[in-house]
N, C-alpha and C positions, 0 to 999 in steps of 0.2 A: 489711287485705288488703295483700300486697306491692305495690310500685309499680315499674312499668317505667321504666328510665332509657333515654331515646332519644337517637340521634345528633342533635346540634344543628345547626341551620342558622346558620353564622357570617356569612352575608350573604344579602340577598334573592334572589340568583341561584344560590346554592349548591345543588347536587343530590346531591353525594356528597363524601366526604373520607376521609383515612387516619387510623385510630386509632393515633397514633404511640406513645403511652405511657400507662400507668396510674400514677397517683400513689397510689392506694389499692388494697389487696388484699382478697380475700374475707375477711370477718370483721372488717374495720376499721370503726370508728365514724366517721361523718361528721356535720357540722353544716352548715347553710345557709351558703354562702360558701366552704367548703373546696374547694381545687383537687383535682379527682379525676382529670383526664386531660388529655392534649395531643392536639389535632386538627390535622392538616395539610390545607391546601387548596392549590390551584395558586398562591395569592398569599401565604400566610403560615402560620406555625405559631402556634396560639393555645391558651392554657390555658382550660379550662372548669371551672365551679364547680358544686357541688351546690346545689340550690334547696330542699332539705328535709333534716331530720335523720333518722338511722337507721343501719342497718348494711348494708354491701355484702354481700348474701347470695350472689350468684353473678355472675361476669363472663361474659357471653355471647360478646362479641367480644374476642379476645385482642389484646394490644399488637402493633403491626406489621401489622395487617390493612389492606389497601388497598381503596379504592373501596367504602366503607361508605355505603349510601344514607341520606339524611336521614330521620329518624323511624324508622329501624330500631332495634330493641331491642338495647342494648349491655350492659346489666347489670340486676340486680334489687335493689331497695332494700327491706330489711325494716324495718317500723316497730316501735315499742315493743310488746313482748309477743309478737312473732313470732319464729320460729326456722327452721332449715334444713328442718324437716319441712313447712313451708308452701310451699317453693319449687316442688317438682315438681307438686303439684296446681295451683298457680297457672299454671305454664308450660303444662301440659296443657290447661288451660281457657282460656288467654289468647285463643286463636284464636276461641273461641266466646263470648267475653265482651268485646264491643267497648267496653263502658262501664268496663272495669277501669281503675283509676287509672294514670296515666303521668306521668313526669317527663322533660322535655327538659333535658339539662344546659345550663347557661347559659354563654355566653362570659364570660371574666373581665372585670370591670367596665370597665377602661380600654380594652379592645379591642372592646367590644360594639358592633356596627354599629347596633343599634336596640333600645330598651328595650321589653320585653314589657308589654302592657297587662293589669293584673290583671282577671280575670273577676269577674262578680258572684257572690255566694255561691251555691253549689249547694245546693238544698233539696229534700227529699223529704217533702212535707207540711210538718210543723213542724220537720223535722230539718235541721240545717246540717252539712255535711261538713267536718270539721277533724281534724287529727292529734291524738292524745292529748296530746302536749306542748303544742300550741296551746290545747287545752281547759283544761289545768291552769293555764297562765299567765293565760288569760282569767278563770278563776275567782278567781285571786289578785288580779287587778286590777279585778274587777267590770266586765269588758267584755262587752257584749252581742254575741255572735258574729254575730247576724243583721244587725248594722250594719257588719260588717267585710267588705271585699272580699278574696277569696282570690287569691293569685298562683300557687297550685299547679295541678296538672292538673285540668281540668274545674271550676275555681273553688274547689278545695279550700283551706282556710285552713291556713297553716303558721305556725311559730313567729315568723318575721320579720314577718308581717302583724300579729300581735297586739302584738309589741314595738314596732313602728314606728307603730302606731295608724293603719293605712291604712283609712280609713272612707269610706263613700259620700259623706259631706258634705265630705271633704277630699281630693279626688283629687290624685294626684301629677302633676307637669308632663307626664310622658310619657303621661298618660291624656287629655290635652286632645284635643278633636275635630280630626281632620286636615282641612286645607283641601280643599275639594271643587272639581273643575273646573267652570268656567262657559264658555259659548260654545264656542269652538274649542280651549279648553285641554284638556290631557290630563295624566294622572298617571303618572310612571314608577315603576319597581320600588323606588325609594328614597323615594317619597312626595313627589317634587318636581314642581311644576306647570310645564308648558311648552306652547308652541304650535309647530306644524310649519310650516316654510317650504320648500315643494317646490323641489328642484334643477332648474333648466332645463338644456337641452342644453349651453349654453356652459360652465356651471359643472361639469357632469359631465365634459366633454371636458378642460377645464383641469385639474381634479383628477386625472384619469387620467394626463395627460401629465406633470404635476408629480410625481406619485407615481413614475411610471416613471423620470423623470429622477433623482430623489433616490436611488432604489434601484439604478439601473443605471449611472449616470454618476459616475465618481470625482471628486467636487468637491474643489478646494482654493481657498483665499482669500488674496488679497493686498490690502493697504490702503495708500493713500498720501494724504497731506494736500496740498491745493493751495491756495495763496494766491490769492484771487480779487478783490483790490482793483483791479487793472488791468482785469479783466473787467467789474467793476461800473461803473468809470468809462467804459469804452468803450461799454457798454450804455446808460448815461445819455446820453452825447453823441449816439449814433446815434438813440436814441428822440426826443431833443429836436429833432434835425434832420429827423425824419420828419414833423413837423407833423401828427401824428395819423393819417397814412396807414397806418401799421403800428406794432407795438410788440413788440420782441424780449424774450424771456424768458431767464433764465439757462440754462434747459434747451436753448434753441435753440443757444446757444454750445457746450454740452456735446455735443449731437448732432453738430455740425460738427467739434468737436475729436476726437471718437471716429472719425469718418469719415476725417479727414485723418491721424490717427495710424495707422489700419489701412493706409493707402496708404504711409505712411513706413516702417511695420514690418509687412509683409504676412504674416509668419509667424504672426501672431495672427488673421488673417482667414481662418479655416479651419474645417472640421468633420471629424468622424471617421466613417469606415466601416471595416468589417472588412478590406476589400481595400486601401484607400488613404486618405491624408489629402487632402481636397479643399481647395485654396487658391483663393479667389475673386478675381475681377478687380475687381469694384466693392464699395464699402462700402454695403451695404443695411442701414440701421439700423432695427431694430424698437424702437418706443417704447411702453412699457407704459402703458395707459390704463384707468382704472377706469370701468366703465359700470354702469347699473342691473342689467344681466344678468350681470355678472361681468367678469373681467379679460380684455383683448384687446390684441394688440400690432400695430397697423398699422405699415407699413414705409415709410420714406423711402428710395426706391431711388436708388442712385448718389449718395448724399448728398455725396460728395467733389466732385462737379461743380456743386453748387448753392451759392448765396450764403446768408448768414444770413437775409435777407428771404424768399427762396424757401422755405427750410427752415421758417421760422416760419409762413408762410401754409399750407404743406402740412401741417404738424403740426396746426394749428388745424382745417383742413378734415377731415383724417382722424379726429381725435379727435371732432369734432362728429358726423360720420356714423357713427362707431363707437357713440356713445351712442344714436343713433337706430336702430341695427341695420341700416344701409344700406351697409356695406362689401362689396365684392366679394371672393371668396375670395383672388384674387391680391394683394389689398391688405393681407392680414394673414397669409398663409401663405408661409413661406420666411424671408428675411432671413439676414444673416451675423453679426450682432452685436446685442445688446439693451441698452437703457438703461432703468433703473427708478429714478425720482427721487421720494423721499419727503421731500425737504428742505422742501417747502412745508407739510408737516404737523409740522415741528419735530423730525423724527427725525435724530439726529446721525450714526448709523452703523448699517448693517445688512448682512447677506449675502443676496443673492438666489439663487433656484434657476435653474439654467441652462435655457434655452428650447430643447429639442432641435429640429432636429439641430445647432443652433449650439454653439460651443465656449466662448463667453464671454458674460457679462452684467455690466454695470457698475451697481452700486448707489450712488446719489448721496445724500448726507446734506445737512443744512442748513448754511448758512454761519454761522460763529460768530466774533465778535471776541475776540481774546486777545492777550496780550503775546508778543513774540518778540525775539530778539537779532539785530541786523544791524550788522556792522562795530563790534562792541563797544558798541553802543547799544541800549537797550530801547525797542521801538516797539510800537504796537498795529496789528494786521492782522486781516483777515477770512479765515478758513480753512474749507475744505470737505473733508469726508472722502469718498473714493471707494474702494469695495471691489470688486475684480474677482473674480468667481466663475469658475473655469476648469475645463474638462474636461481632466484630466491625461493622457488618452490622446492628445489632439491638440496640447495646449499644455503644455510643462513649465514648471517654476518660473522658469527663466532667461528664457524667452520672455515669460512673463507679466510679469516684473519689467521687462524692457526696454520692453515695450509701455506700461506705466504711466509709465515715465520719459519716453517720447515724448509721451504724452497730457498729462502734467503740464506739459510745456514749452508745448504749445498753449494750455492753460487759463490758465497764468500769463502768457503773452505773446499775448493774443488778436489783436493786429494781424498776427501771422504767418499767421493764417487768412484775412486779407483780400487777400493777394497771390497 
């Protein structure tokens, strides 16, 4: 009986595709593995192969046809001993014969998203369904077809099954049982196990704002290296003199430096609106804090008016209450400038996403010792990378560069922040 060749599914989620090209014409002989057509999806163009031998009796779907549904009949394959006279009766009776043999063209081996699992041999009483060629080869090799698994439609045994010796006692790797979900696990369309972690409101709001920022705010990035040996020495001296009453972090110095630099160069202390650029009086510094519920940015308000100890204590208090979910809205909504520091995680350099409606965010990397040249001598210093993400509508390249120049001066000369 003729065999239907069906539109293949090139991925687990594919529902339709375009039949771009036929590599075989009506009357051409094909063998298993021959490329017979090209199929286009929204992601790729892939060659598909025949999975059985025979003759292309009739092409149902012509080349160039778009939106062909998966499993729609695209051609008819004639087996040995069949001819064109068998096609019309087959097509006329196909709709009333659901058990008629079918073949789904296979994606070319190197592009196949998943290997089909050969079905068990189809039997009708003592009869095993196999192609005439498969029966002939089995007879020559003294192979019992009842022990062979067929990879053809409805478990039909084809030439490749007999030649490769695919038997029930030796299943191919693709036939191994798929892992089954346990407990809260689920299985996706690619056969991958996963568990779901529901998104809370903070994560949903953060995701929405960051997506909006990246899509609607024209970001550009400026990076500067700051030598922090003097900052580290000043921090050590101050912490030793504190006698345990408080302990400054490198980030406390950075928050103070950002605030002072915004006052020294106020063109960067701005935000964009369609009607005007708003220039702010105070340096309200938002500090990115990771919490169990997601990222939040509590604000050190008027940071330029506060000393390093006050900033340190305020950041610790805000971060602690942020992790407990006890911040008031006014303590994390607003701000004029953000600082995101991943240096403590060993991150050398990164670019942060702007926190709307602000126009700038500073991404701070880890300090790293490396050689440098000063007055003709090679020395070892500790350098920290700072990358400024900028809203180009409110702050242009020259303004961003000037701001980083001023900021670098404060970081490399920390004593200037103490007066």
